[in-house]
Structure formats: C-alpha cells, structure tokens
Residue, then its C-alpha position, 0 to 999 in steps of 0.5 A: m476701112w473707117i474713114g472719118t474726118n474729124n477729131h471725133h473717133g467713130t463718127d462716119e462721114q456720110t459723104i461718099p467722096d471723089v478719090r483722085l489718086t497720083k502716083s510718082r513715075d517711078d513708084s515711090n510714092g502717092v498721093a490721094i486727094f479726097t474731095l466731099e461736096q456738102a460734107s456730112v462732117f459740117e452738120s455734125s460737127a458743132e465747130l468747124w475748127d474740130i476738124t483735125g484730119l483724115y482717119m482712115i482705120d483698118d485691122e493694121g491700125v491708123l493712116l492719118s491725114v491732117d492736111v484737111s481744108a474747107k472750102f466755104v461759099n457766102g460764109k458756109p462750107a461747101r466742100k472738105e478737101a483732104k490730102y493723104v501722101m503714101r511715102t513708101p509703095r507699101d503704104w500705096d498698096r495698103f491704101m489701095e488694097r483697103y480702100s477698094q475693099a472697103n468700097g467693093l472697088q477693084f482693078v481691071k486691067n484692059 
C-alpha cells in the first residue's frame, strides 16, 4: 500500500507515522489517526496548501481522507495529522490487511 500525503500522487512520505486505531464497540466503524512529526512533505511541497489529503493506494483503488491538518511551532510546520474514517467492517478489514502487509505487521493474540 502506497501512502502519500499531498496532491502529487507518487510522492512517498518518508516519515514513519505514529498510527492510532479506534473501533466502535459494535465493530461497525473505526478510525485511523496518522501523526507525522517533521513530515517530509513539508520539505518537498512548495506550498503547504498543496497538501490536500491522505492517499492510500492499493490494488483495489484509493482510500482517501481529506481530514488533514498541520501543526506549527514558531511559524514552521512541525507535525502533520491525518484522520481516516472506516465506515464499514469491510473498510476496516481492507485497511488493516493492506497496511499491515505493506509495513510488515501482524496481529498476535495473547
């Protein structure tokens, strides 16, 4: 799964995100929040307003979120946060399977 964070598809984000996951009690929906400290997109994007979304591209298509924000410290971009909402159990499964495969992650039940 390719993850990009601006409107220039094909520009990989080099910063490894901190990903927080939440899921509803009835498993009907979930949220993935990506936090990137010192995101490389800040260096590569000529204009910060070029950051239009979070794109996750896999063999089925594009998972897209436009809920992206930048945090500034002393007038300079310091952190980027993107929220991807999964509205169905199928969306959750697709995200979890593709993201874990792309990043070498696995679930181990204790």
